[in-house]
C-alpha positions in Angstrom: -119.1 -253.1 121.3 -117.8 -252.0 117.9 -115.7 -249.3 119.4 -114.0 -251.7 121.8 -113.1 -253.9 118.8 -111.8 -251.0 116.9 -109.6 -250.0 119.8 -108.2 -253.5 120.1 -107.6 -253.5 116.4 -105.6 -250.2 116.6 -103.5 -251.7 119.4 -102.7 -254.7 117.1 -101.8 -252.2 114.3 -99.5 -250.3 116.7 -97.8 -253.6 117.7 -97.5 -254.8 114.2 -95.7 -251.6 113.0 -93.7 -250.9 116.2 -90.4 -251.3 114.2 -91.5 -248.7 111.6 -94.0 -248.1 109.0 -93.5 -249.5 105.5 -93.8 -246.9 102.8 -96.6 -248.9 101.0 -98.7 -249.0 104.0 -98.2 -245.4 104.9 -101.3 -244.0 103.0 -103.6 -246.5 104.8 -102.2 -245.6 108.2 -102.7 -241.9 107.6 -106.4 -242.8 106.7 -106.7 -244.6 110.0 -105.2 -241.5 111.7 -108.0 -239.3 110.1 -110.6 -241.8 111.1 -109.3 -241.8 114.7 -109.4 -237.9 114.7 -113.0 -238.0 113.8 -113.9 -240.7 116.4 -112.2 -238.4 119.1 -115.1 -236.1 118.9 -117.4 -238.7 120.3 -114.9 -241.0 122.3 -111.7 -239.7 124.1 -110.5 -243.4 124.2 -109.2 -242.9 120.7 -106.7 -240.4 121.9 -104.1 -242.8 123.0 -104.1 -245.1 120.0 -104.1 -241.9 117.8 -100.9 -240.7 119.6 -99.3 -244.0 119.3 -99.9 -244.1 115.6 -98.4 -240.6 115.3 -95.5 -241.7 117.3 -94.9 -244.4 114.7 -94.8 -241.8 112.1 -91.7 -240.5 114.0 -89.8 -243.7 113.3 -87.8 -244.2 110.2 -90.0 -245.4 107.3 -89.2 -248.9 105.9 -88.6 -249.6 102.2 -88.2 -252.9 100.4 -86.4 -251.7 97.3 -84.0 -248.7 96.8 -86.4 -247.3 94.3 -89.3 -247.2 96.8 -88.3 -243.7 98.2 -89.0 -242.3 94.6 -92.0 -244.5 93.8 -93.9 -243.5 96.9 -92.7 -240.0 97.1 -96.0 -238.4 96.2 -98.0 -240.5 98.6 -95.5 -239.9 101.4 -95.4 -236.1 100.9 -99.3 -236.0 101.1 -99.2 -238.2 104.2 -96.7 -236.1 106.1 -98.9 -233.0 105.1 -101.8 -234.8 106.7 -99.9 -234.7 110.1 -100.1 -230.8 109.9 -103.8 -231.0 109.3 -104.3 -233.2 112.4 -103.4 -230.1 114.4 -107.0 -229.3 114.1 -107.8 -232.1 116.7 -108.7 -230.2 119.9 -106.4 -232.4 122.1 -103.3 -231.1 123.6 -101.8 -234.6 123.8 -102.3 -235.2 120.1 -100.9 -231.8 119.1 -97.8 -232.2 121.2 -97.3 -235.6 119.8 -97.5 -234.3 116.2 -94.8 -231.7 117.2 -92.6 -234.3 118.7 -93.1 -236.4 115.6 -91.9 -233.5 113.3 -88.9 -232.9 115.7 -87.9 -236.4 115.4 -87.5 -236.0 111.7 -84.3 -234.0 112.6 -83.1 -236.3 115.4 -83.7 -239.6 113.8 -82.9 -242.7 116.0 -83.0 -246.1 114.3 -85.1 -248.8 116.0 -83.1 -251.7 117.7 -84.9 -254.3 115.5 -86.0 -253.9 111.8 -88.8 -255.4 109.9 -87.5 -258.6 108.1 -86.9 -257.8 104.4 -87.0 -254.0 104.9 -84.4 -251.4 105.4 -84.8 -247.7 106.7 -85.2 -244.8 104.4 -82.2 -242.4 104.1 -81.8 -239.8 106.9 -83.1 -236.8 105.0 -86.1 -238.5 103.3 -88.7 -237.3 105.8 -87.3 -233.7 105.7 -87.5 -233.5 102.0 -91.0 -235.1 102.0 -92.1 -232.5 104.5 -90.8 -229.8 102.4 -92.6 -231.0 99.2 -95.8 -231.6 101.3 -95.9 -228.0 102.6 -96.0 -229.2 106.3 -94.3 -226.0 107.4 -97.0 -223.6 106.1 -99.8 -225.7 107.8 -97.9 -225.6 111.1 -97.6 -221.9 110.9 -101.4 -221.5 110.4 -102.0 -223.9 113.3 -100.4 -221.3 115.7 -103.8 -219.6 115.7 -105.3 -222.8 117.2 -102.8 -222.9 120.2 -102.7 -219.2 120.8 -103.9 -219.5 124.5 -102.1 -222.9 125.3 -98.5 -222.1 126.3 -97.2 -225.6 126.3 -98.6 -226.5 122.9 -97.5 -223.1 121.5 -93.9 -223.9 122.6 -94.0 -227.3 121.0 -95.3 -225.8 117.7 -92.4 -223.2 117.8 -89.9 -226.0 118.5 -91.0 -227.9 115.6 -91.0 -224.7 113.3 -87.6 -223.9 114.6 -86.4 -227.3 113.1 -88.4 -226.7 109.9 -87.0 -223.2 109.4 -83.4 -224.6 108.9 -84.2 -225.0 105.2 -84.9 -222.3 102.5 -87.9 -224.2 101.1 -89.7 -224.4 104.5 -88.8 -220.8 105.2 -90.6 -219.7 101.9 -93.6 -221.8 102.7 -93.7 -220.2 106.3 -93.6 -216.7 104.7 -96.6 -217.5 102.6 -98.4 -218.0 105.9 -97.3 -214.6 107.3 -94.9 -216.5 109.7 -93.0 -213.2 110.5 -95.9 -211.2 111.6 -97.6 -214.1 113.5 -94.4 -214.8 115.4 -93.7 -211.3 116.4 -97.2 -210.8 117.6 -96.8 -213.8 120.1 -93.3 -212.4 121.4 -94.6 -210.6 124.3 -96.8 -213.4 125.7 -96.5 -214.8 129.2 -93.7 -217.4 129.5 -91.7 -217.9 132.7 -89.4 -220.3 130.9 -88.3 -217.7 128.2 -88.5 -220.3 125.5 -91.2 -218.3 123.7 -89.0 -215.3 122.8 -85.9 -217.6 122.3 -87.6 -219.9 119.7 -89.5 -217.1 118.0 -86.3 -215.0 117.6 -84.5 -218.1 116.4 -87.1 -218.7 113.6 -87.2 -215.0 112.6 -83.4 -215.1 112.1 -83.8 -218.2 110.0 -86.5 -216.5 107.9 -84.2 -213.6 107.4 -81.3 -215.7 106.4 -83.2 -218.0 104.0 -85.8 -215.7 102.4 -86.0 -212.1 101.1 -85.0 -209.7 103.9 -87.4 -207.1 102.5 -90.3 -209.5 102.7 -89.6 -210.2 106.3 -89.3 -206.7 107.3 -92.5 -205.8 105.5 -94.4 -208.5 107.5 -92.8 -206.9 110.7 -93.7 -203.4 109.9 -97.2 -203.2 111.4 -97.7 -201.1 114.5 -98.7 -204.2 116.5 -95.6 -206.0 115.5 -93.2 -203.1 116.4 -95.0 -202.6 119.8 -94.6 -206.3 120.6 -90.9 -206.2 119.7 -90.3 -203.0 121.6 -92.0 -204.4 124.8 -90.0 -207.6 124.7 -86.6 -205.7 124.0 -87.4 -203.5 127.0 -88.2 -206.3 129.3 -85.1 -208.1 128.4 -83.0 -204.8 128.7 -84.4 -204.0 132.2 -84.8 -207.4 133.8 -82.6 -209.8 131.8 -79.6 -210.4 133.9 -78.5 -213.7 132.4 -75.8 -214.1 129.7 -78.4 -215.8 127.5 -80.9 -212.9 128.1 -78.5 -210.3 127.0 -77.6 -212.2 123.8 -81.3 -212.5 123.0 -81.8 -208.8 123.7 -78.9 -208.1 121.1 -80.5 -210.3 118.5 -83.8 -208.4 118.8 -82.0 -205.2 118.5 -80.7 -206.4 115.2 -84.0 -207.2 113.9 -85.1 -203.7 115.1 -82.3 -202.1 113.2 -83.6 -203.8 110.0 -87.0 -202.4 110.7 -85.5 -199.0 111.2 -84.1 -199.2 107.7 -87.7 -199.5 106.3 -89.2 -196.0 106.0 -92.7 -197.7 106.2 -92.1 -199.2 109.6 -93.9 -197.1 112.4 -90.7 -197.0 114.6 -91.3 -193.3 115.5 -95.0 -193.6 116.1 -94.3 -196.6 118.5 -91.7 -194.6 120.5 -89.2 -197.2 119.5 -87.0 -194.8 117.8 -86.8 -192.4 120.6 -86.0 -195.3 123.1 -83.1 -196.5 120.9 -81.6 -193.0 120.6 -81.9 -192.5 124.3 -80.2 -195.7 125.0 -77.4 -195.0 122.5 -76.5 -191.8 124.4 -77.4 -192.2 128.1 -73.9 -193.3 129.4 -72.1 -190.4 127.6 -74.7 -187.5 128.2 -75.5 -187.6 132.0 -79.1 -186.3 131.6 -81.7 -188.3 133.6 -84.4 -189.7 131.2 -87.4 -191.6 132.5 -87.1 -194.1 129.6 -84.0 -195.5 131.0 -84.5 -194.8 134.7 -82.7 -197.6 136.8 -80.9 -199.1 133.7 -77.2 -199.9 134.3 -74.8 -201.4 131.7 -72.1 -203.5 132.8 -68.8 -203.9 130.9 -69.5 -207.5 129.7 -69.0 -208.6 126.1 -72.7 -208.6 125.4 -73.2 -205.0 126.7 -70.2 -204.0 124.5 -72.0 -205.5 121.5 -75.2 -203.7 122.5 -73.3 -200.4 122.6 -72.0 -201.0 119.0 -75.4 -202.1 117.9 -77.0 -198.8 119.3 -74.2 -196.7 117.5 -75.2 -198.6 114.3 -79.1 -197.8 114.9 -78.0 -194.1 115.0 -76.3 -194.4 111.7 -79.5 -196.1 110.2 -81.7 -193.5 111.7 -79.7 -190.6 110.1 -80.9 -191.8 106.8 -84.5 -191.2 107.7 -85.5 -187.5 107.5 -88.3 -187.9 110.0 -85.8 -189.2 112.7 -83.6 -186.0 112.4 -85.6 -184.0 114.9 -85.3 -186.8 117.4 -81.6 -187.0 117.0 -81.3 -183.2 117.5 -83.5 -183.3 120.7 -81.7 -186.2 122.5 -78.2 -184.9 122.5 -76.8 -187.4 120.0 -74.1 -184.8 118.9 -72.5 -184.3 122.3 -72.7 -188.0 122.9 -70.8 -188.9 119.8 -68.3 -186.1 120.3 -67.5 -187.6 123.7 -65.2 -189.9 121.8 -63.4 -187.3 119.9 -60.4 -187.0 122.4 -57.1 -188.6 122.8 -57.2 -192.1 123.9 -56.4 -192.5 127.7 -55.6 -195.5 129.6 -58.8 -197.1 130.6 -59.6 -197.2 134.3 -60.9 -199.8 136.7 -64.3 -201.3 135.7 -64.0 -199.7 132.4 -63.8 -200.9 128.7 -60.5 -202.5 127.8 -58.1 -200.5 125.5 -59.2 -202.3 122.5 -63.0 -202.1 123.2 -62.6 -198.4 123.9 -60.8 -197.7 120.6 -63.5 -199.9 118.7 -66.3 -197.7 120.4 -64.4 -194.5 119.7 -63.8 -195.3 116.0 -67.5 -196.5 115.7 -68.8 -193.3 117.3 -66.7 -191.2 114.9 -67.7 -193.1 111.9 -71.4 -192.5 113.0 -70.6 -188.9 113.6 -69.7 -188.5 109.8 -73.4 -189.5 109.0 -75.0 -187.4 111.7 -73.0 -184.2 111.5 -74.3 -183.0 108.2 -77.9 -183.3 109.4 -77.3 -181.3 112.7 -75.1 -178.5 111.5 -76.4 -176.0 114.2 -75.7 -178.6 117.1 -72.4 -179.4 115.4 -71.3 -175.7 115.6 -72.7 -175.2 119.1 -70.7 -178.3 120.3 -67.5 -176.7 118.9 -67.0 -180.0 116.9 -64.5 -178.3 114.5 -62.2 -177.4 117.4 -62.5 -181.0 118.9 -61.7 -182.5 115.6 -58.7 -180.2 114.8 -57.3 -180.9 118.3 -57.8 -184.5 117.8 -56.1 -184.6 114.4 -53.3 -182.7 116.1 -52.8 -185.5 118.5 -53.0 -188.0 115.7 -49.9 -186.6 114.0 -48.2 -185.8 117.5 -45.5 -187.8 119.1 -47.6 -189.0 122.0 -47.1 -192.8 122.5 -50.1 -194.7 121.4 -50.5 -198.3 120.1 -53.7 -198.9 118.3 -55.2 -202.3 118.4 -56.6 -202.3 114.9 -58.7 -205.3 115.6 -62.0 -204.2 114.3 -63.8 -203.2 111.0 -63.2 -199.5 111.6 -59.7 -200.0 113.0 -58.4 -201.7 109.8 -54.7 -200.5 109.2 -54.6 -198.9 112.6 -52.5 -201.4 114.5 -49.6 -199.6 116.4 -50.6 -196.2 114.9 -53.2 -193.5 114.9 -54.2 -193.8 111.2 -57.6 -195.2 111.9 -58.5 -192.2 114.1 -57.1 -189.8 111.6 -59.1 -191.5 108.7 -62.4 -191.3 110.5 -62.0 -187.7 111.8 -61.2 -186.5 108.3 -64.4 -188.3 107.0 -66.4 -186.3 109.6 -64.8 -183.1 108.3 -65.3 -184.1 104.7 -69.0 -184.8 105.3 -69.6 -181.3 106.9 -67.4 -179.3 104.5 -69.0 -180.9 101.4 -72.3 -179.0 102.6 -70.4 -175.8 101.5 -71.9 -174.1 104.6 -70.3 -170.7 105.0 -70.6 -170.8 108.8 -68.9 -174.3 109.1 -66.1 -173.4 106.6 -65.4 -170.0 108.0 -65.2 -171.5 111.6 -62.7 -174.1 110.4 -60.6 -171.5 108.6 -60.5 -169.2 111.5 -58.9 -172.0 113.6 -56.1 -172.3 111.1 -57.4 -175.5 109.4 -55.7 -174.9 106.1 -52.2 -174.9 107.6 -53.0 -177.8 109.8 -54.4 -179.9 106.9 -51.3 -179.1 104.9 -49.2 -180.3 107.8 -51.2 -183.6 108.0 -51.0 -184.0 104.3 -47.3 -183.7 104.5 -47.2 -186.2 107.3 -49.4 -188.7 105.3 -47.2 -188.2 102.2 -44.0 -189.0 104.1 -45.7 -192.1 105.6 -46.6 -193.2 102.0 -43.1 -192.9 101.0 -42.3 -195.7 103.5 -45.2 -198.0 102.5 -48.2 -197.0 100.4 -51.6 -198.5 101.5 -55.2 -197.8 100.8 -55.8 -196.0 104.0 -53.0 -193.5 103.7 -54.2 -192.9 100.1 -57.7 -192.3 101.3 -56.4 -189.9 104.0 -54.4 -187.9 101.4 -57.5 -187.8 99.0 -59.8 -186.5 101.7 -57.4 -183.8 102.8 -57.1 -182.6 99.3 -60.8 -182.5 99.0 -61.1 -180.5 102.2 -58.5 -178.0 100.9 -60.4 -177.8 97.6 -63.8 -177.1 99.3 -62.3 -174.6 101.7 -60.3 -172.5 99.2 -62.7 -172.4 96.3 -63.7 -168.9 95.5 -61.7 -167.4 98.4 -58.7 -165.5 97.3 -57.3 -165.1 100.8 -57.4 -168.8 101.5 -55.8 -169.5 98.2 -52.9 -167.2 99.2 -52.6 -169.1 102.5 -52.3 -172.3 100.5 -50.0 -171.0 97.7 -46.3 -171.8 98.3 -46.5 -174.8 100.8 -49.6 -176.1 99.0 -48.1 -176.2 95.5 -44.8 -177.8 96.8 -47.0 -180.6 98.3 -49.2 -180.9 95.0 -46.4 -181.3 92.6 -45.3 -184.8 93.7 -48.9 -186.1 93.4 -49.1 -184.7 89.8 -45.6 -186.4 89.0 -47.2 -189.8 90.2 -46.0 -192.8 88.1 -48.8 -193.6 85.6 -48.3 -197.4 86.3 -49.7 -196.8 89.8 -53.1 -195.6 88.5 -53.9 -199.4 87.9 -52.6 -200.7 91.3 -56.3 -200.8 92.8 -55.1 -199.0 96.0 -56.8 -195.8 95.1 -54.2 -193.8 93.2 -56.7 -192.9 90.7 -58.9 -191.1 93.2 -55.9 -189.4 94.7 -54.8 -188.0 91.4 -58.2 -186.7 90.6 -58.2 -185.1 94.2 -54.9 -183.5 93.5 -56.2 -182.0 90.1 -59.3 -180.8 91.7 -57.3 -179.2 94.5 -55.0 -177.5 91.9 -58.3 -176.1 90.1 -59.7 -174.9 93.3 -56.6 -173.8 95.4 -54.2 -172.4 92.8 -56.2 -171.1 89.7 -57.4 -167.6 90.3 -54.5 -166.6 92.6 -51.6 -165.1 90.7 -49.1 -165.8 93.4 -49.9 -169.5 93.4 -50.2 -169.7 89.6 -46.8 -168.1 89.1 -45.2 -170.4 91.6 -46.8 -173.4 90.0 -45.4 -172.2 86.6 -42.0 -171.8 88.2 -42.2 -175.4 89.3 -42.9 -176.5 85.6 -46.3 -177.5 86.7 -47.7 -177.0 83.0 -45.2 -179.4 81.8 -46.3 -182.0 84.3 -50.0 -181.5 83.3 -49.1 -181.9 79.6 -47.1 -185.1 80.4 -50.4 -186.4 82.1 -52.3 -185.4 79.0 -50.1 -187.1 76.7 -51.1 -190.4 78.4 -54.4 -189.9 76.5 -56.6 -191.3 79.3 -60.1 -190.3 78.7 -61.0 -189.9 82.3 -58.0 -187.7 83.0 -58.0 -185.7 79.7 -61.2 -183.8 80.4 -60.2 -182.5 83.8 -56.6 -181.6 82.7 -57.9 -179.6 79.7 -60.3 -177.8 81.8 -57.4 -176.8 84.1 -55.1 -175.7 81.2 -58.0 -173.5 79.8 -58.4 -171.8 83.1 -54.6 -171.4 83.5 -54.4 -169.6 80.1 -55.9 -166.6 81.6 -52.4 -166.1 83.1 -50.4 -164.6 80.1 -47.3 -166.6 81.1 -49.0 -170.1 80.5 -49.2 -170.1 76.7 -45.3 -169.8 76.5 -45.0 -172.9 78.8 -47.5 -174.7 76.7 -45.7 -173.9 73.4 -42.3 -174.7 74.8 -43.2 -178.3 76.1 -41.9 -181.2 74.2 -43.2 -184.8 74.7 -41.9 -188.0 73.5 -40.2 -188.0 70.0 -40.3 -184.2 70.2 -43.9 -184.0 70.2 -45.5 -180.4 70.5 -48.5 -179.5 72.6 -50.4 -178.4 69.4 -49.7 -181.7 67.8 -51.0 -183.5 71.1 -54.2 -181.4 71.2 -55.0 -182.2 67.5 -54.5 -185.9 68.1 -56.9 -185.7 71.0 -59.4 -184.1 68.7 -59.2 -186.8 66.1 -59.4 -189.7 68.8 -62.5 -187.8 70.3 -64.2 -187.5 66.8 -63.4 -191.2 66.3 -65.1 -192.0 69.7 -68.1 -189.9 68.8 -68.5 -191.5 65.4 -68.1 -188.2 63.4 -67.9 -188.9 59.7 -64.5 -188.1 58.0 -62.9 -189.4 54.8 -59.7 -191.5 54.8 -57.7 -188.2 54.8 -59.5 -186.7 57.6 -61.7 -184.2 55.5 -65.3 -183.2 56.1 -67.9 -185.5 54.4 -71.2 -184.0 55.6 -71.2 -180.4 54.5 -74.4 -179.5 56.3 -73.4 -180.9 59.7 -69.7 -181.4 59.6 -69.1 -182.1 63.4 -72.3 -184.0 64.4 -71.7 -187.3 66.3 -73.4 -190.5 65.3 -75.5 -190.3 68.5 -76.8 -186.8 67.7 -77.9 -188.1 64.2 -80.1 -190.8 65.8 -81.8 -188.3 67.9 -85.3 -187.4 67.0 -86.4 -183.8 66.9 -87.8 -182.9 70.3 -89.2 -179.3 70.9 -87.8 -177.9 74.1 -88.7 -174.8 76.1 -86.5 -171.8 75.6 -85.0 -172.0 79.1 -83.7 -175.5 78.4 -80.6 -176.2 76.3 -81.0 -178.1 73.2 -79.0 -181.4 72.4 -76.4 -179.3 70.4 -75.6 -177.2 73.3 -75.7 -180.1 75.9 -73.4 -182.0 73.7 -70.5 -179.4 74.3 -70.2 -180.4 78.0 -70.2 -184.1 77.2 -66.9 -184.3 75.2 -63.6 -182.4 75.3 -63.8 -180.7 71.8 -64.8 -177.3 73.3 -61.9 -177.3 75.7 -59.5 -178.3 72.9 -60.9 -175.4 70.7 -60.4 -173.0 73.6 -56.7 -174.1 74.3 -55.9 -173.8 70.5 -57.6 -170.4 70.4 -55.2 -169.2 73.3 -52.1 -170.7 71.5 -53.2 -169.1 68.1 -53.9 -171.1 64.9 -51.0 -169.7 63.0 -47.4 -170.8 63.1 -48.0 -173.8 65.4 -44.8 -176.0 65.4 -44.5 -179.7 64.9 -47.7 -180.2 62.6 -48.0 -182.5 59.7 -50.4 -182.0 56.7 -52.9 -184.4 58.5 -52.7 -182.1 61.6 -53.3 -179.0 59.4 -56.5 -180.8 57.8 -57.8 -181.3 61.4 -56.9 -177.8 62.4 -59.0 -176.4 59.7 -62.1 -178.0 61.3 -61.1 -177.1 64.9 -60.7 -173.4 63.7 -64.2 -173.3 62.5 -65.8 -175.2 65.4 -67.9 -172.2 66.8 -69.3 -171.6 63.3 -70.2 -175.2 62.8 -71.7 -175.4 66.3 -73.8 -172.2 65.5 -75.0 -174.0 62.3 -76.0 -177.0 64.3 -78.2 -174.9 66.6 -79.9 -173.2 63.6 -80.4 -176.6 62.1 -82.1 -177.8 65.3 -84.2 -174.7 65.5 -85.4 -175.1 61.8 -86.4 -178.7 62.4 -88.3 -177.7 65.6 -90.1 -174.9 63.7 -91.2 -177.4 60.9 -92.5 -179.8 63.6 -95.0 -177.3 65.0 -95.2 -174.2 62.7 -95.1 -173.2 59.1 -92.8 -170.2 58.8 -93.9 -167.3 56.7 -92.0 -166.7 53.4 -89.6 -164.0 54.7 -88.6 -166.3 57.7 -88.4 -169.3 55.5 -86.1 -167.4 53.1 -83.9 -166.2 56.1 -83.7 -169.7 57.5 -82.8 -171.0 54.0 -79.9 -168.3 53.8 -78.7 -169.2 57.2 -78.5 -172.9 56.4 -76.7 -172.1 53.2 -74.2 -170.0 55.0 -73.5 -172.9 57.2 -73.1 -175.3 54.3 -70.8 -172.8 52.4 -68.5 -172.8 55.5 -68.3 -176.5 55.5 -67.5 -176.3 51.7 -64.8 -173.7 52.4 -63.2 -175.7 55.0 -63.3 -178.9 52.8 -61.7 -176.8 49.9 -58.9 -175.5 52.3 -58.4 -179.2 53.4 -58.0 -180.3 49.8 -55.6 -177.5 49.0 -53.5 -178.3 52.1 -53.4 -182.0 50.9 -52.5 -181.1 47.4 -49.8 -178.7 48.5 -48.5 -181.5 50.7 -48.6 -183.9 47.8 -46.6 -181.2 45.6 -44.1 -180.9 48.3 -43.6 -184.6 48.6 -43.0 -184.9 44.7 -40.4 -182.0 44.9 -38.7 -183.7 47.9 -38.8 -186.9 45.8 -37.0 -185.3 43.0 -34.4 -183.7 45.1 -33.8 -187.0 46.8 -33.5 -188.6 43.3 -31.0 -185.9 42.0 -29.0 -186.4 45.2 -28.9 -190.1 44.6 -27.6 -189.6 41.1 -24.8 -187.3 42.3 -23.9 -189.9 44.7 -23.7 -192.5 42.0 -21.7 -190.2 39.7 -19.2 -189.5 42.4 -18.8 -193.2 43.1 -18.1 -193.9 39.3 -15.4 -191.0 39.3 -13.7 -192.6 42.5 -13.8 -196.0 40.9 -12.2 -194.6 37.6 -9.5 -192.8 39.6 -8.7 -196.0 41.4 -8.6 -197.9 38.3 -6.1 -195.4 36.7 -4.0 -195.5 39.8 -3.8 -199.4 39.6 -2.9 -199.1 35.9 -0.1 -196.6 36.6 1.4 -198.8 39.4 1.3 -202.0 37.2 2.2 -200.8 33.7 5.3 -198.7 33.4 4.5 -197.4 29.8 1.2 -196.1 31.4 3.2 -194.5 34.2 5.5 -192.7 31.6 2.5 -191.6 29.6 0.8 -190.2 32.8 4.1 -188.4 33.7 4.1 -186.6 30.4 0.5 -185.6 30.7 1.3 -184.3 34.1 4.2 -182.3 32.9 2.2 -180.9 30.0 -0.6 -179.9 32.3 1.9 -178.2 34.6 3.4 -176.3 31.7 0.0 -175.3 30.4 -0.9 -173.9 33.8 2.1 -171.5 33.9 1.8 -167.8 33.0 3.0 -166.9 29.5 4.4 -163.5 30.6 7.7 -163.7 32.4 8.1 -161.8 35.6 10.9 -159.2 35.3 13.6 -159.2 37.9 11.9 -162.1 39.6 13.6 -165.3 40.6 12.4 -168.4 38.8 11.7 -171.4 40.8 11.5 -174.9 39.5 8.3 -176.8 40.3 10.0 -180.3 39.7 11.2 -182.5 42.6 14.3 -184.3 41.4 14.3 -188.0 41.6 10.5 -188.2 42.1 9.0 -191.5 40.7 5.2 -191.1 41.3 2.5 -189.1 39.4 0.2 -188.9 42.6 
């Protein structure tokens, strides 16, 4: 009768703790649970008391002191972990009760009566203990035990759904391969639909709380992808409830994440092809067995599905393996279906806002797909459709954009959003520099049309500048650059009208460059357009010079912005092939009457400062052997390179602006440059010998490489020594010239100082004479005797000045004025 006594005792225990288990007794209760679990193998009668005891674990634990929660935390976490291990008991009733117990952690209800002297633990205490005990991981592993029992499986999923609300549990679940286990069970038989719902919810929580890459990697097996595909198709074809459609869309998002992973067998499983067909079947009326009998409504969930399918196309366009499928399944015609003026939606159709959102989304996806399917793009006459659509965008047809989506930003009440994304499509295909695409565009008058759109956007910007308008302008400038580059006829088409439009962009207020709206990009696009569309065409170049364009470029260069200087100098060097350009450069004057030569030399000095080139306090050469070497170059070790690869000394030319500055000053000539100081002449002496110094650098590298691998023969060694001496002599010569310039300047300064001193002396002497004259005048006015004396001296002076020989037959006139009482 021992077992009967044990059962009675268990009932007493249950009655004793019906108000909740004290923390101090929990370890013993769990021990009793484990004993009951062992007894169940022999006697099923222990099932009910075991369930009752598990049920007690669902009630709030009882504590005597506030510190009990911390004191018993280790024991409690181990005890809760034991609940998970009890899932091994082969009893549906026990397993369900364990799951109910875990769910109650999250829906805690206080008992009506409490144990005297005790109070319940805090609401989150059990949840925290479950996390520290690793209950979630154990429960995931127990899924294998309930694989064929639907009810038990659903209860386990319900418990996991609650547990997965925390990041700690999600990480524990991922250790037990939760994502792949759940995905494999997705397509199990379940009339209630809870299996898919709960599994999907847990997968979402795993994606949210753990590494997305890790979840995707677990789902990337062929079995998981197949299971996901079957459930998705089932919901798509047979799910008619609002809830089914939402679930279908959730699964599609997970499928999209899988499509982003190249390792996921989406193509092998046929899922990729299915998604592509679904994305295009409403626009391209070609019967396909994959979607036979499928009809989409115009509900919000189906609208979301359509957008998600477009998004999948964009994701698949990044996978080279999927390009063939995109080509075979008419993705291009389906996306081009939306490249047409918006019409009023008909009955049982998308609303105006929904259609606009789909249209913009489709055109945005087209920008990703078009460069991959150039042949399809041309065969569908996409260039024609886009140019016609852009014509509508700047036309006067009434249209009020809703602008209420991500792609519709800034498009409320206008067609700017449509224009923006259409230009992005053109930009993506033109940037391929495919002759067929670009020729097709130009044959349809794209250059003239793009200039009209640019003028339209520029006028809009005058009213109110925003980031979208600036992006549109920058994209058009890029398109013009790509189309006109290396084609003289297209440059001539651009010339007059294009230059007139470009000038205001180059005249941009420098303060706008820091606005954050995109003026920087716009200015660079304008300079790039100038380089590609104007330079090389004398008609356009001369017109740009007439418009004082070189002055504008030098004004920009005078800002001394490093990111701008390189590009502007490149343009000026190219422009100097036109003989009229150097006169414009020489004529320019900046602030404080600065000349172009002075500006270029200042830029050289700043560049050398940034590069860490050694100079003394007067700007003279310090290192005679390597006068223009940067500090970075000096740090580089000698690395032998093949003959077909440029050495560091050569690569360095393209990494700074010194070569461009040298080229420009060569065009201007190094003699008779106006507006230069002695310091400028010191720097100019270095610039003038830039090529010689650079040649010396290359020989220096060559010598170092040879000594690393070979020992030159005597004659070669002598030749190399002579070459290095020549380079060093050049450096000494320049240093001597610099010293001579400085001494000459010092001598001139001394001469100027002496002249100034002499001038100051003369001024002081003059002041003394004026003071003496004034003093005499005051004496004569205040002392009568002095006045008489002055009068006598005056008369004597007059008499002495008269000629001694008298003029014959001439009248003699008196020089005295009678009655005059002054000597002034």
